[in-house]
N, C-alpha and C positions, 0 to 999 in steps of 0.2 A: 417406452422407457419410463422408469420410476425414479423421480428425483427428490431427494431430501433438500428442502430450501431452509437454510438456517438463518433466521433473523438474529442479529447479534447486538442490538442496542444502539447501533449507529445508522440504522436503516429502517426505522419504525414507520413505514409508509407502504402504500400500494402503488402510487404513481412513480414512474421513473425508477422502478426496481428491476434492473436487468436480470438478476438471477431468477426471480419469480416469473417474469414475463417469458423468458426463454424456456424455463421448466414447464410452464403451462402449455406452450406450443409443442413441446416434445412428448407429452403424455401425462402420466400420473404425477401428482404433486403431493408431497407431505410437508406442509409448513410447520416449522419447529422454532420454539424459543426456549432456551435453557435458563432456568432459575438457579443460576450458579451461586453457591454460598459466598463466593468472593464479593458479590454485591448484595445478595439477598438474605444472608444471615442477619438476624436483627441487629447484632452489634456492628456489623459492617454498614448496614443501611443507616443506622443512627450516626455513623461517622460521615455520611454523605447525604444528609437529609433532603436538601432541595433537589439534587439530581435524582434521587430515588423517587421522590414525589412526582416529578415531571415524567420520569420513565414509566412509572406505574400507570399514570393516566394515559400516556401514549400507547402503552401495551394493551390496555383495555379497549381503546378505540381500534387498534389494529385487529384484535380478536373479532370485534364486531364487523369490521370491514371484510375480513376473510370469510366470516360466516355469511354475510350478505351476498357473497359471490359463490356460494354453494359448497364451500369447504369448511375446514376447521383448523385453527391454529393450536397445535399441541404445545402446551406449556408443561415442561417436565423439570423435576427437581434433581439437582446433582451437579457434579463437576463436568464442565464441558468436555474436557479431555477424556472422560469416561463415558458420558452419556451419548455423544454423537457417534463414536464408533459402535457402541452397543445398539443404538437405534438403527444405524445403517445395516448392521448384520441381521437383526431380528426382523426388520422390514424388507430385507433383501433388495435394497435400492441399487440402482445402477450407478448412481453418482451422488455426491454431496456438493451443493453450491452455496456460496456466501459472498459477501463483500469483503474486500481486503481491509485489514487494519495495519497501521503503520507503527504503532508503539512496539518497543522491544518485547514486552511480555506477550503482546498479541501475536507477534511473529513466532515466538517460541511456542506458544499454545498451538498455532497452526502447524508448526513442524511436528509436534508430538502427535497431533491428530492425524496428519498425513501418514505418519509411520504406523499408527494404530489401525488406520483404514486398510492398509495393505494394498490389495489390487483394486479397491474401489476408488475411483478418481475423486479428488477433492479439488474443485475448480473455484478459484477466487476471481471475482470480478472487480474491476476498478469502479470508483464512484465516490470514494471518500473525499476526493479533491477534484479540481478542474483538470489538472494534469496527472498522468499516471506517474507512479514513483520512478525517478530516474529519467523522466522524459525531458526535463529541462536541465541542460548541462552547459558548462563553459566550453569554449572551443577546444580545450584540452581534455574534455570528457570528465571534468570534475564538478562537484556540487558548488553552487554559488555561496558566497559568504556575505554578500551585500544585496539588499533588496532590489534597488533600481535596475541593475543589469539582469537580475533574475526576471523581473517583470517584463523587461524588453524582450528577453529571449523567449519567455512564455508566449508573448503576443505574436512572435514570429514563427514559432514552431508548433503551437498547440491549436488545433481546431476543436472548439468546444461543441460537441454534438447537441442537438436539441433534445429536450427531455421526452421520454416516452410516456404515453398515457397509461393510466391504471387499467388492469384487465377488467373487462365487463363481467366475466365469469371465470371460475376456476374449476378444474375437475374435482369431483367429489372425492373425499378422503377414502383411500382403500381400506379394506377390513384390517383392523389392528389386532395383533396377537394379544392375549391376556397379559403377557409379560410387559408389553409396551403400555397398555392401559394402566398397569399397576404403577408405572413411573409418573403418570400424570398428576399434576397438582394445580389447584386454582391459582390465579394471579393474586398475590397477597394484597391486602389493603394497607394503606399507610398505618392505620391503627394497629393492625396485627404485627407490624414491625416496630411498634413503639414510636411512630412519628405522628406528631400533631398535625392538624389540618391548617395550612397557611393560605389564607385568602390572597395574600399579596404575591404568591408564587404564580407566574403565568400558567394558564391551563395548557396541558400537553395535548398531543394528538395532531394528526394531519389537518383536520378541519380548522382548528384554532391557528395553526401555522399559516395556512393559506389566507385566513382572514387577516392576520397580522401583516402579511406581505401585501395584500390588497390595500389595506389601510395606509401603509407606509407609502406606496406608490401614488395613492390619491392625495396625500397630504404633504408630508415632510420631504419626500424624495427630491422634489424639484429644486430645493435650495440646500441639498445635503452638504455641499462643499462648505457651507457656513454653519448650518444647524447642527452638524455632528459634534461640534466643539462647545455648543451652548448648553452648559450643564443644567440650566433651569428650564430648558425647553424640551418638548417631546419631539426631538429632531432626529432621532436615530431609528433604525429599522426594528430593533428589538427582536431580531431573528437569530441571534447567535446560538441560543439553546436549540432552536429548530434545526439549524444546520448541524450542530453537534450531535443531536440524537437522530438526525436523518428523517425527521417528520417532513422536511423539505430537502430534496437533493440540492447540493450547492449549484449544480448546473441549471436547475430549474429557476433558482433565484437569479443567477447570472442572466439568463435569457429574458426573464420577466422584467428585470430592471433595465436591461439594455433596450428592450422594445419600448419601454415607457419613457426613457430618459434620453437616449442617445441623440435624437434629432432636436427635441425642444429644449433640453437642459444638458448640453454636452459637458459642462464643467461638473455638474452633479454626477453624471454618469462616470466620468473619468475618476472622480474621487471615490465613488462607491465601488466601482469595478476594481480600483486599486486595493480597497479594503479586502475584497474577496481574494485577490491575488496574494495579499499579505498573509492570509490564512494558508494558502498553498505553500508559501515560502516557509512558514513555521513547520508544516508537515515535512517539507523537503529537508529542512535542517535536522529534524529528528530522525528521519529515515537515514540520512547520510552520516549523521554523527549522534548515534543513540546515547553516547556517553554524557550528553548535555543534561540528562535527568539526574546525573550524579556528580558531574564536574562542570566547572565553568566552560563556556564556549571558548573563551580566550585562556589558554593554559597559564599565562602569566598571573592570572588571578587566583590560582590555587594557593591555599594557605593564607588567604587574606585575613588580616587581624580583626575580624568582626567581633563586636562586643557581645556579651551576654547580660541582659538586663530584663528580668521578668516583669518588673513594674512598668518599664517603658513599653515593652511589648503589649502588656495588658491595656495600657492607656491607648495605644494605637488601635488595637483590635476592638476595643469597646467604644471608641469614639470619644476619648476624653483627653486629647493631647493639648487642648487649648488653642489649636489652629482650626478655625471653623470648617474650612473646606476639607481638610483631612478627616475631621470628625464626621462630617456629613457623609463622606464616602464609606467610612466604617459602619455607620448606622444604616445606610441604604443596603449595604451587603447583608447585614444581619436581618433586616426586615424583609427584603425582597429577593434575596439570592441573586442580586444583580448590582453592578456598579457601572455608572456612565464611564465610557472609555477614557475621557480626559481626566476624570476623577481617579480612575485606576492608576494612571501615570503619576499623578500628583501624590497619591497615597503611597505608591511603591517607592518613589523617589524619597519621600519623607522617611519611611522605615529604614531604607538602606543608607541614606546620606545624612539625614538629620540625626537619626538615632544610632547609626552605625551598627545596625543589626543585620544579620545575614538575610539575603533575599530568599533563602530556602525556607525560613520560618514564615515569611509573607506568602510565598508560593504555596506552602501547605495550607495556610489559612484560607486562601482563595479557593484552593481545590476542595476544601471541606464545604464551603458555603455557597460558592457560585453554582447556579443552575447550569450555566453554559461552560463550566470548567472542562477543558480538555488538556491533556498533557502537553501537546505540542504548542498551542497558542499561549497557554499560561506560562510555560517555562520561557518561551521566547520573549514575552512581554516583561517578565520579571528580570531576566538577565539583561535585556536592553535597558531597563530602568536603572539597574545597579551599575551599568557601565562595562560589564564583563561579557556582553553578548554580541550578537551580529550587528551589522550595519554601521552607519557612521555616527551613532550616538556617542559623543565624547564623554569619557568617564568624569571629566571635571565639570560637566554641566550639572548644576544643582538647582532644581526648581525652587523658587521662592514661593511658598504656598499662599502668601498674601497677594503677591502680584498675579499669580495664576488665578486666584479667586476673582480678583478685580477684573481681570481680562476676560475670563470665560464664564463668569457669573456676576456681571456688573451690577445688577439690581438685587443681588443676594437671594434670588428666588430658590436656588438649590439649597443654600445654607438654611434659609428660613423654613424650608420644608422639613429638613432632617435634623436641624438643631433648633427646635422651636423656642428654646429659652433665649435665643438671640433675635427672635422674630421682630421685636419692636425697635431694634436699633436702626438708626439711619443708614442708608446705603454706604456712606463713606466709612462707617465703622464696623459694618457687619463682618468684614473679613479680618479685622484687627481690633477686637473690642477693647484691648488694653490701651489703645490710643484715644479712646473716647474720654471726654471730661467726666469727672465723678457725677455731675448733675445729669448728664446725658445717660450714663449707666443707670442711675437711680430712676430716671423717668421711664427707661425701658425695662425696669425690673431685673436688671442684671447686677449680681453681686459677685465680682470676680473672686475665684477661690472658694465660693460656696455654691452659687447656682450654676456657674460655668467655670471650668478650671483656668488658672493662669497657664500660659505656654510652658510645657514641660522642658523646653530647651530653647535657647536664644538662636535665632536664625544665623546671625553672623558667626557666633561661636561654633555652631554645628557645622556650618559650611567649612570654616577653617579647619576644624578637627578632621572632617572627612578628607579634605584635600591633602592635609599633612599625612594622614594614614595611607592614602592611596599613593601619594608621591614616594613616601618612604618604602612602601612595599614593592612598587613597580621598579624603583631604582635598584632595590636589592635583588629582585628577580632578574633584572637586566644584567647586573653585575655577575650573578651566578651563571647566567647563560654565556656571558663572555668567557668566564673561567672555564666552563665546561667545553666551550668551543675550542679554546686554546689547548686544553688538555687532550681533547680528541684529536687535534691536528698534530700534536707533538710526537 
């Protein structure tokens, strides 16, 4: 049997890659990666700079890994919906295999490819998440809307199989027709796509991912239930981009963390395991309600009166709001392609509730710059922060960025790193420099309004403005619903 194994950007590894392992057992293997212009056209790559840098590094390592096992990864240029059926026909493969994607556009792509393949089977494997799509349902067979019951149901119904080892060898690549060789193209370099080299972006590839996992389990993992919220500490796993691109399978992370933590650090394991299940929940929400990428999860939030304020958005995006922890998050994103999760929540809440700007503009900004950005988790997080998403996050909860900073960055280490103009302020003022006496500011070299901005909005005013807007909108929507209900029943 000859199998085309299609690597698709979320499974850039050899270990625990079920389509590849099964294909290698069955006979000839043709490993393929498509350089689709949707991602690899220079203008598209420049719109997703950090993700593409990480992907390219991971792809080069994958090529080397396939070659070291006796085969070759074909990298071909073109649209996937055209390239895969053409390769399948010209190579006369018996089947095409790949990992399933959950995003609506991925599902539509696979539908079109299935139709174009005709009689050639297109087999999709699970592996994107811990649970298969639709495996975790309520008693009535519906998708969950709240995380905690979802997590409980997953624990009861899903057995997470152990990861499979990487193949020691692969069958050599069969002879390729000239027409197939003509489609081949080298993996682009970042420079060829107009991307500069960023030393602060974490290195891609399976080896670097495994090193990060090992380091986390040796160091911070044992107190994860505490360290995950400490913005100034190296207390998180930093594996989100590895799971997103599949340089590590999520179940390999699950089993490694469980083995290391469950007995000696049960609280840390429960907390970290819950984070992995939260990711599953995000994918389940997107699978069952694909409209969330275009409309609020809670329909009563449609038509919400978000403001348009380009200057306020620019201040938030560039880290110049005058609120140190918000600005630190913005600057970390631009420098590293990463934001600490607690800082993400503070930043998102500030954009939506302090500035009253749509969560969609923040969601798009994060998708552009985050190395770990994926559609499901990013949308779930932003809608949760805005108050229009899943779970029990009350819309009227408005994070106070000063109190959040003092609680989760008490010594100001996070702010001092990313907002160095405030580095010499005493701890008590580093999260609210406008409260410092003039002499203290002068001694620290801070000139508010010149070296660091004044707050662009007052917290109490912003909170009141958001609550008034939300209360008015939701009251109006509720009234319309009652009228519609009475009309329907008359």
